[in-house]
C-alpha positions as CSV (number, residue, x, y, z in Angstrom):
1,M,103.6,101.4,114.5
2,P,100.9,98.8,114.8
3,P,97.9,99.6,112.6
4,S,95.5,100.1,115.5
5,E,97.4,103.0,117.0
6,P,96.5,106.4,115.5
7,S,99.5,108.5,114.5
8,A,99.8,111.6,116.5
9,A,101.2,113.5,113.6
10,H,98.4,112.4,111.2
11,P,95.3,111.5,113.2
12,V,93.3,111.0,110.1
13,A,95.6,108.2,109.0
14,G,94.9,106.5,112.3
15,L,91.2,106.9,111.8
16,A,91.4,105.4,108.3
17,R,93.2,102.4,109.8
18,E,90.6,102.1,112.6
19,V,87.8,102.1,110.0
20,E,89.6,99.5,107.9
21,E,90.1,97.2,110.9
22,F,86.5,97.6,111.9
23,V,85.3,96.7,108.4
24,A,87.8,93.9,108.1
25,A,86.5,92.2,111.3
26,A,83.3,91.4,109.3
27,G,85.3,89.8,106.4
28,W,85.2,90.3,102.7
29,N,82.3,90.8,100.2
30,Q,80.8,93.8,101.9
31,P,79.0,96.8,100.3
32,P,80.6,100.3,100.6
33,Q,80.3,101.7,104.2
34,L,80.3,105.3,105.2
35,F,81.5,106.7,108.5
36,A,81.1,110.2,110.1
37,L,84.1,111.4,112.0
38,V,82.9,113.1,115.1
39,P,84.7,114.7,118.0
40,T,84.6,112.2,120.8
41,A,83.9,114.7,123.5
42,A,80.9,116.1,121.6
43,L,79.6,112.6,121.0
44,L,79.9,111.7,124.7
45,D,78.2,115.0,125.6
46,E,75.2,114.1,123.4
47,Q,75.2,110.4,124.3
48,P,76.7,109.9,127.8
49,E,75.6,106.2,127.8
50,L,78.6,105.6,125.4
51,A,81.1,106.5,128.0
52,G,82.1,102.9,128.7
53,Q,82.6,102.3,124.9
54,L,84.6,105.3,123.9
55,D,87.9,106.7,125.0
56,R,87.7,110.5,125.6
57,A,91.4,110.7,124.9
58,N,90.8,109.9,121.2
59,P,89.9,113.3,119.6
60,L,87.7,111.8,116.9
61,T,85.4,108.7,116.7
62,P,84.2,107.0,113.5
63,V,80.5,106.5,113.6
64,A,79.0,104.0,111.1
65,Q,76.2,105.4,109.0
66,E,73.2,103.7,107.4
67,A,73.9,101.6,104.3
68,L,74.4,103.5,101.2
69,P,71.8,103.0,98.5
70,D,72.6,100.5,95.7
71,G,73.8,102.0,92.5
72,D,76.3,104.6,91.6
73,L,78.5,105.5,94.5
74,A,79.4,109.0,93.2
75,E,75.8,109.8,92.8
76,S,75.1,108.6,96.4
77,L,78.0,110.7,97.8
78,G,76.7,113.7,95.8
79,R,73.5,113.7,97.9
80,I,75.2,113.7,101.3
81,A,75.5,116.8,103.5
82,W,76.8,116.5,107.1
83,P,75.7,118.4,110.1
84,D,78.3,120.8,111.7
85,I,79.2,118.2,114.5
86,V,80.7,116.0,111.8
87,V,84.3,117.2,111.2
88,G,85.2,114.5,108.6
89,C,84.1,111.3,107.0
90,A,85.5,108.0,105.8
91,L,84.4,105.5,103.2
92,A,85.3,101.8,103.0
93,Q,84.8,100.0,99.7
94,E,86.0,96.8,98.0
95,I,87.8,97.3,94.7
96,I,89.7,95.4,92.1
97,V,93.4,96.3,91.5
98,L,95.1,95.5,88.3
99,P,98.8,95.7,87.4
100,P,99.7,98.9,85.5
101,D,100.6,96.9,82.3
102,V,97.0,95.6,82.1
103,E,95.6,99.2,81.4
104,A,96.5,98.9,77.7
105,E,94.5,95.7,77.4
106,L,91.4,97.4,78.8
107,E,91.5,100.7,77.0
108,G,89.0,99.7,74.3
109,I,86.6,98.4,77.0
110,A,87.0,101.6,79.1
111,E,85.7,103.5,76.1
112,A,82.6,101.2,75.8
113,D,81.0,101.5,79.2
114,A,81.8,101.4,82.9
115,E,79.9,98.1,83.6
116,S,81.9,96.3,80.9
117,L,85.1,97.6,82.3
118,R,84.1,96.5,85.8
119,R,83.3,93.0,84.5
120,A,86.6,92.8,82.6
121,A,88.6,93.8,85.7
122,A,86.7,91.4,88.0
123,D,87.4,88.5,85.5
124,H,91.0,89.4,84.8
125,P,93.4,86.6,85.9
126,R,95.9,89.1,87.3
127,R,93.4,91.0,89.4
128,T,93.8,91.6,93.2
129,E,90.8,92.2,95.4
130,A,91.3,95.0,97.9
131,R,89.5,97.1,100.4
132,L,90.1,100.8,100.2
133,V,89.4,103.3,103.0
134,A,89.6,107.0,102.3
135,A,89.2,109.5,105.1
136,V,89.0,113.3,105.0
137,L,88.6,116.1,107.5
138,R,86.9,119.4,106.9
139,E,90.2,121.1,107.7
140,G,91.8,119.4,104.7
141,D,93.7,116.4,106.1
142,T,93.3,113.2,104.1
143,A,94.4,109.6,104.3
144,C,93.9,106.4,102.4
145,V,94.5,102.8,103.5
146,M,94.2,99.8,101.1
147,R,94.2,96.2,102.2
148,L,95.2,93.9,99.3
149,R,93.6,90.6,99.8
150,G,96.2,87.9,100.3
151,V,94.0,84.9,99.4
152,Q,92.1,85.6,96.2
153,P,89.1,83.5,95.2
154,G,90.4,80.3,93.5
155,D,93.9,80.7,95.0
156,E,95.9,77.5,95.9
157,D,98.0,79.4,98.5
158,E,95.7,79.6,101.5
159,N,98.7,80.9,103.6
160,A,99.0,84.2,101.7
161,V,98.6,87.2,103.9
162,D,96.9,90.5,103.3
163,E,99.1,93.5,102.6
164,L,98.3,97.0,103.9
165,V,99.3,100.0,101.9
166,E,98.9,103.6,103.1
167,S,99.1,106.8,101.1
168,P,96.9,109.9,100.9
169,D,97.3,109.6,97.1
170,L,95.7,106.2,96.6
171,A,92.3,107.4,95.6
172,P,92.3,111.1,94.6
173,N,88.8,111.0,93.0
174,L,87.3,109.4,96.1
175,V,89.0,111.8,98.4
176,D,87.6,114.7,96.3
177,A,84.1,113.2,96.4
178,L,84.3,112.9,100.2
179,K,85.6,116.4,100.6
180,T,82.6,117.6,98.6
181,T,80.2,116.0,101.1
182,L,81.8,118.2,103.8
183,Q,81.3,121.5,102.0
184,P,78.6,123.9,103.4
């Protein structure tokens, strides 16, 4: 199934892909972006001028939110509460992915402080830059999509292509943090 077509069996997975494609259209090196997932029909009832831009057949529409404040993402998410019309949310953020065998190298740094660990990961020669999108619904459905950047800064191979990985288990801590924003 092409990434732009939501899955009927797992609509939240289609929404996660839609958010990732929207963010990807603006390129790399972007700050984290938060989206409310709103019933399309309710959105059109409140804003009929959007009728030409939205497809009423899509049950949910991602709505980009204002920029998150700089600083700790977990802290920012901890201050979010959604109105009842929002039935879910999604977050897109750029991350660094390291091979599993690199974890042992970084154990001592991880105990020091988070900023040192981030710098060590960002400077590691085997790092891969990625964009992670996690999406959750109030009813409990979750999805994650990660785009592994094909061309890394400093790469010789400019023909490398991005790889898309999908699994609801890619970012359990982020999924939990997003679920918390949806609690009453």
